[in-house]
Phi, psi and omega in degrees: 000142183234145172252119179240153176268144174243015174247162176269099184218146176275150181157199184244039174263150002295151182230129180281120179266095173262183181298133177147184182243136183227124176271133179257128174175185182262001176291147182291342179269001178284146174286322177248108184261129178233105183275085184213140181298338181273358180255132180289161180303316177235095191269307185211168178235129179247127180238124180241120178229129181025261185253018180235127176237130178239156180233133179222130176284137181257039178077032184293157180283330186248003174081161178240135186229143177238116182051049178065016172248129180295144183226147168254323172204136184195166177265154174217168182206177180305132181106341182280152176253129180244137172235128176254106187060244179259008183264112180275130177226166179225149174261116186232172176266357181223147179289348183265341182287130181266330188202134175267126181258130176300152182300327186267008182290138180283147175267357178291129179274109175285160177294139183287149175295155171304152184300145182296152173291163179305320181291333178282348179269359183258150174283172184295317180296321180294322178295323182294318179297316178303321179302314180290323175298319179293338175274004176081014180284147176281166179299323176296314179295319177299316177299320179295312182299321181265002182059042182239162176284151178301328179296317182297315180303310181305312180301317176296320179297318178296319181293323179295314178299316181296310181298326180266354178067040175239166186237354180206169177300320184294317176298324176300309180301314180299315182295320178288332176288324180288316185224086184296000000 
């Protein structure tokens, strides 16, 4: 069984999930490393035993999801989609498979939904930081309010700016006022 990414992210994926325990996160001591601002240093735990594979969130800031449902602890298998924060992954039988398609999935391309609003593009943690930014708080004040390190808050702000295509607080405010 393999864990492969379907997102553009630095790390050590694809990763072969053999019997054992694997910490997923952006920390250097993790077995599965995902270098993305939406992934906590120690984000989740993957445990593989014979015919059973489990996924457990380790109190991450942006959550762990199995097939788009938030989870704290659950079982998973080949064909499932896992998301760590904003990093989309798939559980496959091959390191080359990018996506598992259900047998009954249509090959017809439906019209795409309208693009998401700026606030829909952000993680839960990023939305909390944006609320504080809109109130005019400094990065240090936000870190104190959210019990986070100033470095973590700064990293989230950089990710917010990049995701929304802005370069300053002023541009961020204008974008959010136009498209809440």
